[in-house]
C-alpha positions in Angstrom: 0.0 0.0 0.0 1.2 3.4 -0.9 0.1 6.6 1.1 0.2 10.2 0.5 2.7 12.1 2.9 1.0 14.7 4.7 2.6 17.9 6.1 0.6 19.2 8.8 -1.0 17.7 12.1 -4.0 15.8 13.3 -7.3 17.5 13.9 -6.9 16.8 17.6 -3.6 18.6 17.6 -5.0 21.4 15.4 -8.0 22.1 17.9 -5.7 22.0 20.9 -3.3 24.3 19.3 -6.2 26.6 18.1 -7.8 27.0 21.4 -5.3 29.8 22.3 -5.7 31.5 18.9 -9.6 31.4 19.0 -10.2 29.4 15.6 -13.3 31.0 14.2 -16.6 29.2 14.2 -16.8 29.3 10.3 -13.3 27.7 10.0 -14.5 24.9 12.4 -17.5 24.1 10.3 -15.6 24.4 7.2 -13.4 21.5 8.6 -16.3 19.5 9.5 -17.8 20.0 6.0 -14.6 18.7 4.3 -14.7 15.6 6.7 -18.4 15.0 5.9 -17.7 15.2 2.2 -14.8 12.9 2.5 -17.1 10.5 4.5 -19.8 10.8 1.9 -17.3 9.8 -0.8 -16.4 6.7 1.3 -20.0 5.9 1.9 -20.9 6.4 -1.7 -18.3 3.7 -2.6 -19.6 1.3 0.0 -16.7 1.8 2.2 -17.0 2.2 6.1 -14.0 4.0 7.9 -14.5 2.1 11.1 -12.1 4.3 13.2 -13.0 7.9 12.6 -11.5 10.1 15.3 -9.8 13.4 15.6 -6.4 11.5 15.5 -7.4 10.1 12.2 -8.2 13.4 10.4 -5.2 15.2 9.2 -4.9 19.0 8.3 -2.3 20.0 6.0 -0.3 23.1 6.3 -2.4 24.9 3.5 -5.6 23.9 5.3 -6.8 21.0 3.3 -8.5 18.2 5.3 -7.8 14.5 4.9 -9.3 11.4 6.4 -6.6 8.7 7.2 -6.0 5.5 8.9 -8.1 2.9 7.2 -7.0 0.0 9.3 -10.6 -0.8 10.3 -12.3 0.1 7.0 -14.2 -2.3 5.0 -16.1 -2.8 1.7 -19.8 -3.3 2.8 -20.7 -4.2 -0.8 -19.3 -7.7 -0.1 -21.9 -9.8 1.4 -19.9 -12.9 2.7 -18.9 -13.7 6.0 -17.0 -10.8 7.6 -13.4 -11.7 8.2 -12.8 -8.4 10.2 -11.2 -9.0 13.5 -11.4 -6.0 15.9 -8.2 -6.7 17.7 -7.2 -3.1 17.8 -7.7 -1.2 20.8 -11.2 0.3 20.4 -11.6 3.9 21.8 -15.1 4.3 23.5 -14.9 7.9 23.1 -15.2 7.6 19.3 -16.7 4.0 18.7 -20.4 3.4 18.7 -22.0 1.5 21.7 -22.9 -1.2 19.2 -19.3 -1.8 18.5 -18.1 -1.4 22.2 -20.9 -3.3 23.9 -22.2 -5.9 21.2 -18.9 -6.4 19.4 -20.6 -5.6 15.8 -18.5 -4.6 12.9 -18.3 -1.0 12.0 -21.1 0.3 9.6 -22.1 3.7 8.0 -24.1 4.4 11.1 -21.1 3.8 13.4 -19.2 6.3 11.3 -22.0 8.8 11.8 -21.8 8.2 15.7 -18.1 9.0 15.4 -18.9 12.1 13.4 -21.0 13.3 16.3 -18.1 13.1 18.4 -15.9 15.1 15.7 -18.5 17.9 15.7 -18.2 18.0 19.6 -14.5 18.2 19.6 -14.1 20.5 16.8 -16.6 22.9 18.1 -15.7 22.8 21.9 -12.2 21.6 21.9 -13.4 18.7 24.3 -13.6 15.0 23.5 -16.7 13.2 24.5 -16.8 11.9 28.1 -13.9 14.3 29.1 -12.2 13.3 32.3 -13.6 9.7 32.3 -11.6 6.5 32.1 -12.4 4.0 29.2 -14.1 1.6 31.9 -16.3 4.6 33.1 -17.2 5.5 29.5 -18.2 1.8 28.8 -20.4 1.9 31.7 -22.0 5.2 30.9 -22.6 3.6 27.2 -24.2 0.4 29.0 -26.5 2.7 31.2 -27.3 4.9 27.9 -25.7 8.0 29.4 -24.7 10.3 26.6 -21.6 12.7 27.1 -22.4 15.9 28.7 -23.0 19.0 26.8 -19.8 21.3 27.4 -20.2 24.9 28.4 -19.1 26.4 25.1 -20.7 29.3 23.2 -19.5 27.2 20.1 -22.0 24.6 20.7 -25.3 26.0 20.2 -28.6 24.2 20.6 -28.8 23.1 16.8 -25.3 21.8 17.0 -26.0 19.9 20.1 -29.1 18.4 18.7 -27.2 17.1 15.6 -24.5 15.8 17.9 -27.1 13.8 20.0 -28.7 12.6 16.9 -25.5 11.1 15.7 -25.2 9.5 18.9 -28.8 7.9 19.0 -28.8 4.4 20.6 -31.0 3.3 17.7 -28.7 3.2 14.7 -31.7 3.9 12.3 -32.5 7.1 14.0 -28.9 8.4 13.3 -28.7 11.1 10.5 -27.0 10.0 7.2 -24.1 11.8 5.5 -26.4 13.9 3.3 -28.4 15.3 6.3 -25.0 16.0 8.1 -23.8 17.9 4.9 -27.2 19.9 4.8 -27.0 20.7 8.6 -23.3 21.9 8.0 -24.0 24.0 4.9 -26.8 25.8 6.9 -24.3 26.3 9.9 -21.6 28.0 7.9 
């Protein structure tokens, strides 16, 4: 496999660094829109990323956004037995409850769950379940307790509503990538 070399940093590093420089809300939504369009491309080609997180989004020095680390990605157009083995450390801040609690394979809907976490971190600078250990997060998931809404003026009611829709426990109630793009286009 050959990969593109990206000079830049992860979204997580970019958000951390930008806290001090007060990254404008419009730029934050622009980053999210780029990620959503990349996710749309993947899903349109029957590819599930499976490990979407702020550490797997790269921002090049010129501001261009790239989705990376396709280690758990899979072609969902193949209908045979899944040979996907999830031995990689799963991160309950990003992976959907159906993956963490039920051991299911990643799906488009689990990518959408992770996108809700990307919205939260990109807008507020805080990851989901901030301050909790992985074990505590799994207990919260088991008890169907969502991450707390951060006290941030960047996370308005409409954004919080979209985040919580992405985190819906019923995978069929989560928005699809087109609904995310529509939301982001209205937010910018």
